[in-house]
N, C-alpha and C positions, 0 to 999 in steps of 0.2 A: 340818413345823414351822409353827405358825400365827403366830409372831411376825413382825410387819411389818418390824421392824428387821433380822431375819435374811433374810426372803424378798426384801426390797427392798435392804437394806443390803449383803448379800453380793455380788450382781452389781455394785453401785455401787463398793464398795471394791476389788473385783478390777479393774474398769475403771480406777479411779484409780491403783492400784498399777502396772498394766501401762502406762498412759499415762506415769506418772512414769519407768518403766524406759525407754520409748521416748525420752523427753526427754534421757536420758543416752547414747543410742546413735547411732552413725552407720553407714553402710554399711561403713566401714573396720573397724569392730569385728568384722564377720563375716569379712572377708578377712584380718584380722590373725592369725587362728589359724594361718596358714601359717608365721608366725615362731616359733611354739612348738608344733609339731604333736605332739611327744612328750608334753608336759604336758597338752595338750588331750585326746589319745587316752587317756591314763591316767586322767584325771579323769572322762571320760565312761564309761570302762569300769567304774570304781568306782561311778559313779552308776547306770548302767543294768543292771549285772550283779551286782556284789558286794552292794549294799545291798538289792535285793529278796530275794536269797538269805539275807542276814542277818536281814531282817525275817521271812521265812518260818520260819527256825530259831527265832526268838524266839516266834513265834505257836505253833509246835508245842510249845515248852518251857512256856509259860505257859497255853496252852489256854484262851483267852477264848471268848466266844460267837461264833458264825459271823459276825454282823454286825460285831462289834468286830475280828475277824480280817481281814475284808475291808477295814475302815477302816485297819488297820495297813499292809496291802499297798498300798492306794491312796496313803497318805502316802509309802511307800517309792518308789513310781513317780513321784511328783510332782517337778518340776524344782527346781533350786536357787532359793532366795528372793533377792529384791533386797537384803535385809539383809546378805547375804554380802559385798557390795561394801564396806559400811560397816565390818564387822568386819575384813575384810582390810586396809583402810586403817588402822584403829586399831592393828593388830598387825604392820604393816610388810610386808604381803603385796604381791604383784604385782596391783594393782587393775585394770590394763589386761587382764590375763589373766582376772580375774573377770568383767569386763564382757563379754568375748568368750564366755566359757563360759555366762554367763547368757543371752546372745542366742541361742546355738546350742541351749541346753537348752530354751528356750521353744518353739522350732520342733520339736525332736525329740519333746518330750512329747506333741504332738498325736497321734502314733502310738503311743508306748509306754504312756501312761497307760491308754487303753482296753484294750490287749492284756493288761497285767498285771492290771487290775481284773476283766476278764472271766474270766481264768484263776482268779483268787481266788474269784470267785462260783461258778464251776463246781466248784472244789475244796471250798470251805467250806460253801456253801449251795446245792447244786444244786436242791433242792426249792423254794427260794424265788426262783430266778432269774427266773421269769416276772414276779414282783411287783416286783423291784428291778433288772431287767436293764438293762444299759448300752446304750441304744438309740443307733444311729449318729446319728440326727437331733439328739438332745439333746447328744451329744458335740460335733457341729459347732456347735451353739448356744453351748455353754460356751466352746469355744476360739475362737469368733468374738469373744467379749468378752475374749479373751486376746491374740490376734494383731492384731486391728484397732486397739485402742488403742495397741499398741506401734508399729505402722506410722504411726498419726497423730502420736504423740509424736516419731518420727524425722523426719516431715515438718516439724513445728513447729521442731525443732532445726535442720533444714536451712534453713528460711526465716528464722529469727531465733534464732541461738545465744545472744544476750544474754538474750532472753526465757526461753529454756529454762533457762539458768543461774539466773535469778532465781526461777523457779518450782520449782526442784528441792527446796529446803528446805520451802516450804509444802506441796508435794504429799506429801513424805515424812511430815511431821508429821500432816497430815490423814488419810492412809491408815493410819498407825499408831494414831491415836485411834479411827478407825472400826473397824479390825480388833479393837482391844481391846474395844470395845462389842459387836461380833459374837460374839467368843469368850465374853464374859461372858453374853450372851443365850443362847448355846448351853448354857452350864453351868447357868444359872438354869432354862431350860426342862427340863433333865434333873436338877434338884436332888434329886428323890426317889430317883434311882438313881445319883447322882454318886459316892457313897462306894464302892458295889460296882464302878462303872466304873473308878475310880481304883485300887482293889485289883486289878482284872482286868488293866489295861493300864498303870498308872502306872509300875511298876518296869520293865516292858518298854520303855516309851517313853524312860525315862531311859537305859537300856542302849542303846537304838537311837541316841539322841543321841550318846552317848560313842563307840559303834562307828563311827558315820558320821564324826565329827570325826577319830577316830584313823586309820581306814582312809584318809580323804582326805589325811592328812599322811604317814603311815608308808609306804604303798604307793608314792607318788611318790618319796619320799626313797630307799627301797630300790632303786628302778629308776633312780636317778641324776638326778632332778629337783632343781634347786638350791633353797635354803631359802626364798627369797621366793615362788617359784612354788608350792612345796609348801604354804606357808601359805594361799595363794590357793585351791589345790585343796581344802584341808581345809575352808575356810569355804564353798566352793561345794558340795562334796559333803555337808557336815555340816548346813547350814542349808537346809531344804526350804521350798518355797512352800506353807505350810499353808493359805493362803487358797484355792488351787486345789483342794486335797483336800477342804476343808470345803464349798466351792461345789458340787463334783461330788456329794459325799455327800448334801447336802440338796436341791439344785436338780435334779439329774439322777437320783439313785438314790432320792430321797424317803425318806431315812433319817437321822434325827438321831443315832442310835446309831453309825452308821458315821463320823460327824464327830467323835466323842469322842476317838479317838486323836490326830487332828490338833490338836484344841483343847488336850489335855493336853500334847502336844509343843510347841505354840506358847508355853505358859507355861514349859516347862522349858528350851527350847533356848538362850535368850538368856543366862541366867546361866552355863549350862554352856559355851557358846561363849566367853564372856568369860573364864572360868576357864581353859579349854583354851588360848586364845590367850595369856594371861598366862604360863602354864607354858612354852609353846613358845618365846616370845620371851625369857623369862628363861634358858632352857636355851641358846638360841643366843648370848645375851650372855655367858654363862659360858664357852661353848666358844670364842668369839672372844677373850675375855680370856686363856684358857689358851694359845691359839695365839700371841698376841703377847707373852706374858710371857717366854719364853726369849730372844726377840730383844732385849727391853728389857734383860735382865740378862746378855747375852753377854759383855760386857767384864769382868764381875766374876770370871769363871773363868779369866782369861788368865794369872794368876800374877804380874801386875805390881803392885807396891806403889806407893802414892802418894809423890810427891816431898816431902821435908821441907825 
């Protein structure tokens, strides 16, 4: 992709986002997972195993081009996005769990993303693997701009927590605006093919959003995770870091087409996550009201009549 906004802006926005994540983290966030090992293990299992399998099934079902298929798998392997913390807060999830999951996810993804992407390349486009192969050196380069900014952000927070708190909002706003520009530039660059691309992966990406959010909530609940933590898991599993997927697709794999699924996903996920969070919290409120109603009316069925 020849656009300077994308070639320069993508690494910059990724650095800013991951630095902002580091500003919100402490070493305690990595050790705190010991307090909720069950929820963490279930969320990571959904993230690392269930979602790639779901994405693979959707790709087989919709049968897009090989490069789009690889892009879908790349997105599925990407870690949770930092926006998961915000959505979890909005819908009364366990934000502390989100922060811990985001921190652990960012580290684990260094190994899982290359593995899943290489498997996808070998399966969907073996003949073109030499042209777009995921080289180890480039992977190290990309994830150096993921982990190093996180580490620097954590150091800044340790040295000056008040400065880290003040910078949190400006960093979030700046990264969101830049990301919007990058996604728009990606779409504009591929405007001649955008309608076929959307037809090929648009429905698949919407379904992937819904599956991710649903799996992230239902599986923990079925396995006994309490409501607030299940909401946190849903947002962490459901909201992927599309910037990482787009950066790898364009900067490492040199393919704008592979970035399209993540760009489409980036547009779809936020309204879908908001709607899903609203439905879940509304249902929880209804269930809580139903549980308290019998206690509130317990005296009315005692057979006692009021004194006149």
